Biopython code that builds the backbone (N, CA, C, O; Angstrom):
import numpy as np
from Bio.PDB.StructureBuilder import StructureBuilder

atoms = [
    (1, "MET", "N", (-22.835, -10.454, -18.540)),
    (1, "MET", "CA", (-22.316, -10.195, -17.213)),
    (1, "MET", "C", (-21.676, -11.453, -16.641)),
    (1, "MET", "O", (-20.651, -11.387, -15.961)),
    (2, "THR", "N", (-22.283, -12.588, -16.919)),
    (2, "THR", "CA", (-21.737, -13.845, -16.409)),
    (2, "THR", "C", (-20.338, -14.085, -16.959)),
    (2, "THR", "O", (-19.456, -14.548, -16.236)),
    (3, "HIS", "N", (-20.129, -13.769, -18.246)),
    (3, "HIS", "CA", (-18.812, -13.948, -18.860)),
    (3, "HIS", "C", (-17.764, -13.086, -18.153)),
    (3, "HIS", "O", (-16.658, -13.548, -17.872)),
    (4, "ILE", "N", (-18.117, -11.839, -17.871)),
    (4, "ILE", "CA", (-17.190, -10.933, -17.179)),
    (4, "ILE", "C", (-16.889, -11.457, -15.783)),
    (4, "ILE", "O", (-15.732, -11.475, -15.363)),
    (5, "ALA", "N", (-17.913, -11.879, -15.066)),
    (5, "ALA", "CA", (-17.726, -12.410, -13.714)),
    (5, "ALA", "C", (-16.833, -13.644, -13.748)),
    (5, "ALA", "O", (-15.924, -13.781, -12.929)),
    (6, "ASN", "N", (-17.091, -14.532, -14.688)),
    (6, "ASN", "CA", (-16.267, -15.745, -14.794)),
    (6, "ASN", "C", (-14.812, -15.412, -15.071)),
    (6, "ASN", "O", (-13.909, -16.056, -14.537)),
    (7, "ARG", "N", (-14.583, -14.404, -15.908)),
    (7, "ARG", "CA", (-13.208, -14.013, -16.231)),
    (7, "ARG", "C", (-12.504, -13.422, -15.007)),
    (7, "ARG", "O", (-11.339, -13.727, -14.753)),
    (8, "LEU", "N", (-13.213, -12.575, -14.247)),
    (8, "LEU", "CA", (-12.629, -11.993, -13.034)),
    (8, "LEU", "C", (-12.275, -13.080, -12.026)),
    (8, "LEU", "O", (-11.235, -13.015, -11.372)),
    (9, "ILE", "N", (-13.138, -14.069, -11.907)),
    (9, "ILE", "CA", (-12.892, -15.179, -10.983)),
    (9, "ILE", "C", (-11.713, -16.012, -11.469)),
    (9, "ILE", "O", (-10.823, -16.353, -10.690)),
    (10, "LYS", "N", (-11.708, -16.337, -12.759)),
    (10, "LYS", "CA", (-10.632, -17.141, -13.341)),
    (10, "LYS", "C", (-9.274, -16.468, -13.158)),
    (10, "LYS", "O", (-8.277, -17.133, -12.876)),
    (11, "ASP", "N", (-9.244, -15.141, -13.320)),
    (11, "ASP", "CA", (-7.993, -14.397, -13.203)),
    (11, "ASP", "C", (-7.609, -14.082, -11.756)),
    (11, "ASP", "O", (-6.548, -13.510, -11.505)),
    (12, "GLY", "N", (-8.473, -14.456, -10.804)),
    (12, "GLY", "CA", (-8.145, -14.276, -9.392)),
    (12, "GLY", "C", (-8.458, -12.908, -8.828)),
    (12, "GLY", "O", (-7.989, -12.566, -7.743)),
    (13, "TYR", "N", (-9.254, -12.107, -9.555)),
    (13, "TYR", "CA", (-9.580, -10.766, -9.085)),
    (13, "TYR", "C", (-10.851, -10.714, -8.248)),
    (13, "TYR", "O", (-11.086, -9.742, -7.530)),
    (14, "ALA", "N", (-11.670, -11.756, -8.337)),
    (14, "ALA", "CA", (-12.932, -11.778, -7.595)),
    (14, "ALA", "C", (-13.274, -13.219, -7.246)),
    (14, "ALA", "O", (-12.704, -14.167, -7.786)),
    (15, "GLU", "N", (-14.227, -13.352, -6.322)),
    (15, "GLU", "CA", (-14.731, -14.676, -5.961)),
    (15, "GLU", "C", (-16.224, -14.570, -5.700)),
    (15, "GLU", "O", (-16.733, -13.513, -5.325)),
    (16, "ARG", "N", (-16.908, -15.675, -5.901)),
    (16, "ARG", "CA", (-18.356, -15.702, -5.660)),
    (16, "ARG", "C", (-18.623, -15.916, -4.176)),
    (16, "ARG", "O", (-17.938, -16.686, -3.504)),
    (17, "LYS", "N", (-19.639, -15.211, -3.685)),
    (17, "LYS", "CA", (-20.080, -15.366, -2.296)),
    (17, "LYS", "C", (-21.592, -15.524, -2.294)),
    (17, "LYS", "O", (-22.309, -14.693, -2.854)),
    (18, "ALA", "N", (-22.069, -16.572, -1.676)),
    (18, "ALA", "CA", (-23.518, -16.799, -1.584)),
    (18, "ALA", "C", (-24.094, -15.963, -0.450)),
    (18, "ALA", "O", (-23.457, -15.776, 0.587)),
    (19, "ASP", "N", (-25.305, -15.464, -0.660)),
    (19, "ASP", "CA", (-26.022, -14.739, 0.383)),
    (19, "ASP", "C", (-26.475, -15.754, 1.419)),
    (19, "ASP", "O", (-27.102, -16.753, 1.067)),
    (20, "GLU", "N", (-26.171, -15.520, 2.680)),
    (20, "GLU", "CA", (-26.519, -16.480, 3.739)),
    (20, "GLU", "C", (-28.023, -16.592, 3.959)),
    (20, "GLU", "O", (-28.513, -17.633, 4.395)),
    (21, "LYS", "N", (-28.758, -15.519, 3.656)),
    (21, "LYS", "CA", (-30.201, -15.530, 3.880)),
    (21, "LYS", "C", (-30.984, -16.037, 2.673)),
    (21, "LYS", "O", (-32.099, -16.542, 2.807)),
    (22, "ASP", "N", (-30.384, -15.894, 1.494)),
    (22, "ASP", "CA", (-31.071, -16.310, 0.267)),
    (22, "ASP", "C", (-30.038, -16.953, -0.653)),
    (22, "ASP", "O", (-29.286, -16.254, -1.333)),
    (23, "ARG", "N", (-30.002, -18.258, -0.673)),
    (23, "ARG", "CA", (-28.984, -18.987, -1.428)),
    (23, "ARG", "C", (-29.084, -18.780, -2.942)),
    (23, "ARG", "O", (-28.166, -19.139, -3.679)),
    (24, "ARG", "N", (-30.191, -18.206, -3.404)),
    (24, "ARG", "CA", (-30.323, -17.916, -4.835)),
    (24, "ARG", "C", (-29.487, -16.716, -5.248)),
    (24, "ARG", "O", (-29.196, -16.537, -6.430)),
    (25, "VAL", "N", (-29.098, -15.888, -4.276)),
    (25, "VAL", "CA", (-28.355, -14.664, -4.547)),
    (25, "VAL", "C", (-26.861, -14.943, -4.425)),
    (25, "VAL", "O", (-26.390, -15.482, -3.424)),
    (26, "ILE", "N", (-26.136, -14.566, -5.464)),
    (26, "ILE", "CA", (-24.685, -14.734, -5.474)),
    (26, "ILE", "C", (-24.050, -13.353, -5.658)),
    (26, "ILE", "O", (-24.429, -12.595, -6.551)),
    (27, "TYR", "N", (-23.087, -13.046, -4.807)),
    (27, "TYR", "CA", (-22.361, -11.783, -4.898)),
    (27, "TYR", "C", (-20.959, -12.040, -5.440)),
    (27, "TYR", "O", (-20.418, -13.137, -5.300)),
    (28, "LEU", "N", (-20.384, -11.025, -6.054)),
    (28, "LEU", "CA", (-18.979, -11.064, -6.418)),
    (28, "LEU", "C", (-18.237, -10.216, -5.409)),
    (28, "LEU", "O", (-18.615, -9.077, -5.135)),
    (29, "GLN", "N", (-17.191, -10.777, -4.866)),
    (29, "GLN", "CA", (-16.371, -10.039, -3.906)),
    (29, "GLN", "C", (-14.961, -9.967, -4.451)),
    (29, "GLN", "O", (-14.403, -10.970, -4.897)),
    (30, "MET", "N", (-14.388, -8.774, -4.412)),
    (30, "MET", "CA", (-13.026, -8.622, -4.910)),
    (30, "MET", "C", (-12.054, -9.333, -3.978)),
    (30, "MET", "O", (-12.217, -9.326, -2.758)),
    (31, "THR", "N", (-11.051, -9.939, -4.575)),
    (31, "THR", "CA", (-9.986, -10.556, -3.797)),
    (31, "THR", "C", (-8.944, -9.488, -3.470)),
    (31, "THR", "O", (-9.023, -8.360, -3.956)),
    (32, "GLU", "N", (-7.987, -9.852, -2.656)),
    (32, "GLU", "CA", (-6.902, -8.921, -2.338)),
    (32, "GLU", "C", (-6.149, -8.542, -3.609)),
    (32, "GLU", "O", (-5.765, -7.385, -3.784)),
    (33, "THR", "N", (-5.939, -9.510, -4.491)),
    (33, "THR", "CA", (-5.279, -9.239, -5.771)),
    (33, "THR", "C", (-6.100, -8.242, -6.584)),
    (33, "THR", "O", (-5.543, -7.309, -7.161)),
    (34, "GLY", "N", (-7.412, -8.429, -6.634)),
    (34, "GLY", "CA", (-8.282, -7.509, -7.348)),
    (34, "GLY", "C", (-8.222, -6.105, -6.772)),
    (34, "GLY", "O", (-8.200, -5.124, -7.516)),
    (35, "GLU", "N", (-8.194, -6.007, -5.465)),
    (35, "GLU", "CA", (-8.090, -4.700, -4.803)),
    (35, "GLU", "C", (-6.778, -4.016, -5.167)),
    (35, "GLU", "O", (-6.755, -2.810, -5.413)),
    (36, "GLN", "N", (-5.682, -4.782, -5.204)),
    (36, "GLN", "CA", (-4.377, -4.221, -5.556)),
    (36, "GLN", "C", (-4.361, -3.717, -6.997)),
    (36, "GLN", "O", (-3.858, -2.628, -7.274)),
    (37, "VAL", "N", (-4.911, -4.509, -7.906)),
    (37, "VAL", "CA", (-4.952, -4.113, -9.314)),
    (37, "VAL", "C", (-5.799, -2.855, -9.480)),
    (37, "VAL", "O", (-5.422, -1.959, -10.236)),
    (38, "LEU", "N", (-6.927, -2.772, -8.794)),
    (38, "LEU", "CA", (-7.787, -1.599, -8.863)),
    (38, "LEU", "C", (-7.063, -0.366, -8.318)),
    (38, "LEU", "O", (-7.147, 0.710, -8.910)),
    (39, "ALA", "N", (-6.362, -0.511, -7.209)),
    (39, "ALA", "CA", (-5.623, 0.614, -6.627)),
    (39, "ALA", "C", (-4.545, 1.097, -7.590)),
    (39, "ALA", "O", (-4.360, 2.302, -7.755)),
    (40, "GLU", "N", (-3.838, 0.177, -8.221)),
    (40, "GLU", "CA", (-2.805, 0.546, -9.196)),
    (40, "GLU", "C", (-3.423, 1.268, -10.391)),
    (40, "GLU", "O", (-2.866, 2.254, -10.873)),
    (41, "ALA", "N", (-4.563, 0.790, -10.870)),
    (41, "ALA", "CA", (-5.230, 1.419, -12.008)),
    (41, "ALA", "C", (-5.683, 2.825, -11.650)),
    (41, "ALA", "O", (-5.579, 3.739, -12.467)),
    (42, "ARG", "N", (-6.182, 3.001, -10.445)),
    (42, "ARG", "CA", (-6.609, 4.347, -10.008)),
    (42, "ARG", "C", (-5.420, 5.296, -9.958)),
    (42, "ARG", "O", (-5.511, 6.441, -10.402)),
    (43, "GLU", "N", (-4.301, 4.814, -9.413)),
    (43, "GLU", "CA", (-3.100, 5.648, -9.329)),
    (43, "GLU", "C", (-2.606, 6.035, -10.717)),
    (43, "GLU", "O", (-2.259, 7.192, -10.952)),
    (44, "LYS", "N", (-2.571, 5.075, -11.637)),
    (44, "LYS", "CA", (-2.122, 5.360, -12.999)),
    (44, "LYS", "C", (-3.070, 6.337, -13.687)),
    (44, "LYS", "O", (-2.625, 7.230, -14.408)),
    (45, "GLY", "N", (-4.373, 6.171, -13.468)),
    (45, "GLY", "CA", (-5.353, 7.085, -14.055)),
    (45, "GLY", "C", (-5.192, 8.492, -13.526)),
    (45, "GLY", "O", (-5.272, 9.461, -14.280)),
    (46, "GLU", "N", (-4.964, 8.603, -12.227)),
    (46, "GLU", "CA", (-4.773, 9.921, -11.628)),
    (46, "GLU", "C", (-3.515, 10.587, -12.183)),
    (46, "GLU", "O", (-3.525, 11.780, -12.488)),
    (47, "GLN", "N", (-2.441, 9.823, -12.313)),
    (47, "GLN", "CA", (-1.194, 10.371, -12.848)),
    (47, "GLN", "C", (-1.372, 10.786, -14.310)),
    (47, "GLN", "O", (-0.853, 11.818, -14.734)),
    (48, "LEU", "N", (-2.095, 9.992, -15.064)),
    (48, "LEU", "CA", (-2.358, 10.327, -16.461)),
    (48, "LEU", "C", (-3.116, 11.645, -16.567)),
    (48, "LEU", "O", (-2.772, 12.493, -17.390)),
    (49, "ARG", "N", (-4.142, 11.821, -15.742)),
    (49, "ARG", "CA", (-4.916, 13.068, -15.761)),
    (49, "ARG", "C", (-4.035, 14.259, -15.376)),
    (49, "ARG", "O", (-4.118, 15.322, -15.991)),
    (50, "LEU", "N", (-3.194, 14.077, -14.356)),
    (50, "LEU", "CA", (-2.295, 15.163, -13.959)),
    (50, "LEU", "C", (-1.354, 15.524, -15.096)),
    (50, "LEU", "O", (-1.130, 16.704, -15.365)),
    (51, "ASP", "N", (-0.805, 14.524, -15.761)),
    (51, "ASP", "CA", (0.106, 14.772, -16.881)),
    (51, "ASP", "C", (-0.602, 15.492, -18.026)),
    (51, "ASP", "O", (-0.046, 16.416, -18.618)),
    (52, "LEU", "N", (-1.819, 15.072, -18.336)),
    (52, "LEU", "CA", (-2.562, 15.696, -19.425)),
    (52, "LEU", "C", (-2.895, 17.154, -19.121)),
    (52, "LEU", "O", (-2.744, 18.020, -19.983)),
    (53, "PHE", "N", (-3.347, 17.429, -17.898)),
    (53, "PHE", "CA", (-3.766, 18.777, -17.549)),
    (53, "PHE", "C", (-2.593, 19.734, -17.375)),
    (53, "PHE", "O", (-2.793, 20.948, -17.357)),
    (54, "GLN", "N", (-1.395, 19.225, -17.247)),
    (54, "GLN", "CA", (-0.234, 20.115, -17.157)),
    (54, "GLN", "C", (-0.014, 20.880, -18.448)),
    (54, "GLN", "O", (0.659, 21.910, -18.457)),
    (55, "ALA", "N", (-0.579, 20.379, -19.539)),
    (55, "ALA", "CA", (-0.435, 21.056, -20.837)),
    (55, "ALA", "C", (-1.314, 22.301, -20.921)),
    (55, "ALA", "O", (-1.140, 23.116, -21.827)),
    (56, "LEU", "N", (-2.256, 22.458, -19.991)),
    (56, "LEU", "CA", (-3.190, 23.580, -20.020)),
    (56, "LEU", "C", (-2.764, 24.661, -19.030)),
    (56, "LEU", "O", (-2.263, 24.369, -17.943)),
    (57, "ASP", "N", (-2.972, 25.916, -19.428)),
    (57, "ASP", "CA", (-2.740, 26.998, -18.468)),
    (57, "ASP", "C", (-4.016, 27.216, -17.650)),
    (57, "ASP", "O", (-5.033, 26.563, -17.886)),
    (58, "GLU", "N", (-3.953, 28.125, -16.703)),
    (58, "GLU", "CA", (-5.072, 28.324, -15.776)),
    (58, "GLU", "C", (-6.357, 28.740, -16.500)),
    (58, "GLU", "O", (-7.443, 28.279, -16.149)),
    (59, "THR", "N", (-6.238, 29.597, -17.494)),
    (59, "THR", "CA", (-7.405, 30.043, -18.256)),
    (59, "THR", "C", (-8.039, 28.875, -19.003)),
    (59, "THR", "O", (-9.263, 28.740, -19.025)),
    (60, "GLU", "N", (-7.222, 28.044, -19.605)),
    (60, "GLU", "CA", (-7.724, 26.882, -20.337)),
    (60, "GLU", "C", (-8.405, 25.880, -19.403)),
    (60, "GLU", "O", (-9.415, 25.274, -19.760)),
    (61, "ILE", "N", (-7.848, 25.714, -18.216)),
    (61, "ILE", "CA", (-8.453, 24.806, -17.240)),
    (61, "ILE", "C", (-9.819, 25.322, -16.807)),
    (61, "ILE", "O", (-10.772, 24.548, -16.713)),
    (62, "ARG", "N", (-9.925, 26.634, -16.539)),
    (62, "ARG", "CA", (-11.220, 27.213, -16.163)),
    (62, "ARG", "C", (-12.247, 27.031, -17.272)),
    (62, "ARG", "O", (-13.404, 26.708, -17.001)),
    (63, "LYS", "N", (-11.831, 27.238, -18.519)),
    (63, "LYS", "CA", (-12.728, 27.071, -19.660)),
    (63, "LYS", "C", (-13.154, 25.608, -19.782)),
    (63, "LYS", "O", (-14.329, 25.319, -20.010)),
    (64, "PHE", "N", (-12.208, 24.693, -19.630)),
    (64, "PHE", "CA", (-12.514, 23.266, -19.688)),
    (64, "PHE", "C", (-13.534, 22.889, -18.613)),
    (64, "PHE", "O", (-14.505, 22.186, -18.893)),
    (65, "LEU", "N", (-13.313, 23.356, -17.388)),
    (65, "LEU", "CA", (-14.237, 23.046, -16.296)),
    (65, "LEU", "C", (-15.622, 23.623, -16.554)),
    (65, "LEU", "O", (-16.630, 22.998, -16.223)),
    (66, "SER", "N", (-15.673, 24.806, -17.139)),
    (66, "SER", "CA", (-16.955, 25.420, -17.473)),
    (66, "SER", "C", (-17.705, 24.572, -18.501)),
    (66, "SER", "O", (-18.903, 24.330, -18.354)),
    (67, "ILE", "N", (-17.008, 24.127, -19.528)),
    (67, "ILE", "CA", (-17.626, 23.289, -20.559)),
    (67, "ILE", "C", (-18.056, 21.949, -19.966)),
    (67, "ILE", "O", (-19.152, 21.465, -20.250)),
    (68, "TYR", "N", (-17.205, 21.359, -19.153)),
    (68, "TYR", "CA", (-17.509, 20.066, -18.535)),
    (68, "TYR", "C", (-18.746, 20.170, -17.647)),
    (68, "TYR", "O", (-19.606, 19.289, -17.668)),
    (69, "LYS", "N", (-18.834, 21.254, -16.865)),
    (69, "LYS", "CA", (-19.995, 21.464, -15.999)),
    (69, "LYS", "C", (-21.264, 21.588, -16.834)),
    (69, "LYS", "O", (-22.302, 21.028, -16.481)),
    (70, "LYS", "N", (-21.180, 22.316, -17.932)),
    (70, "LYS", "CA", (-22.338, 22.487, -18.805)),
    (70, "LYS", "C", (-22.777, 21.140, -19.381)),
    (70, "LYS", "O", (-23.972, 20.851, -19.440)),
    (71, "LEU", "N", (-21.827, 20.324, -19.802)),
    (71, "LEU", "CA", (-22.157, 18.992, -20.331)),
    (71, "LEU", "C", (-22.791, 18.107, -19.273)),
    (71, "LEU", "O", (-23.737, 17.375, -19.562)),
    (72, "LEU", "N", (-22.275, 18.166, -18.040)),
    (72, "LEU", "CA", (-22.867, 17.376, -16.955)),
    (72, "LEU", "C", (-24.293, 17.809, -16.672)),
    (72, "LEU", "O", (-25.175, 16.971, -16.483)),
    (73, "GLU", "N", (-24.523, 19.110, -16.643)),
    (73, "GLU", "CA", (-25.880, 19.603, -16.403)),
    (73, "GLU", "C", (-26.820, 19.148, -17.517)),
    (73, "GLU", "O", (-27.962, 18.773, -17.254)),
    (74, "GLN", "N", (-26.339, 19.180, -18.754)),
    (74, "GLN", "CA", (-27.153, 18.724, -19.886)),
    (74, "GLN", "C", (-27.457, 17.240, -19.769)),
    (74, "GLN", "O", (-28.582, 16.818, -20.038)),
    (75, "SER", "N", (-26.484, 16.448, -19.376)),
    (75, "SER", "CA", (-26.695, 15.001, -19.287)),
    (75, "SER", "C", (-27.698, 14.649, -18.189)),
    (75, "SER", "O", (-28.385, 13.632, -18.287)),
    (76, "GLU", "N", (-27.787, 15.464, -17.159)),
    (76, "GLU", "CA", (-28.748, 15.203, -16.083)),
    (76, "GLU", "C", (-30.185, 15.399, -16.550)),
    (76, "GLU", "O", (-31.110, 14.814, -15.988)),
    (77, "SER", "N", (-30.369, 16.218, -17.575)),
    (77, "SER", "CA", (-31.721, 16.480, -18.056)),
    (77, "SER", "C", (-32.171, 15.499, -19.151)),
    (77, "SER", "O", (-33.314, 15.551, -19.607)),
    (78, "LEU", "N", (-31.283, 14.629, -19.557)),
    (78, "LEU", "CA", (-31.636, 13.649, -20.623)),
    (78, "LEU", "C", (-32.426, 12.491, -20.069)),
    (78, "LEU", "O", (-32.801, 11.587, -20.816)),
]
sb = StructureBuilder()
sb.init_structure("model")
sb.init_model(0)
sb.init_chain("A")
sb.init_seg("    ")
for serial, (resi, resn, name, xyz) in enumerate(atoms, 1):
    if name == "N":
        sb.init_residue(resn, " ", resi, " ")
    sb.init_atom(name, np.array(xyz, "f"), 0.0, 1.0, " ", f" {name:<3s}", serial, name[0])
structure = sb.get_structure()
């Protein structure tokens, strides 16, 4: 985790923030650049999903959602 945090800080996506009440606690806070990159990634992911699902007709989408729901319910019981 430290390696990932260091990389995010080095690349300017996050910065360390000390807890004012407990100096032993260090938080990672996203920078404005990090927020922008995250927003762009979310938009691209959403567009990718829309593009992928356009290949399915309504019946296929309903079947997919049914299978996905079943898998989610199964994963909750694990």
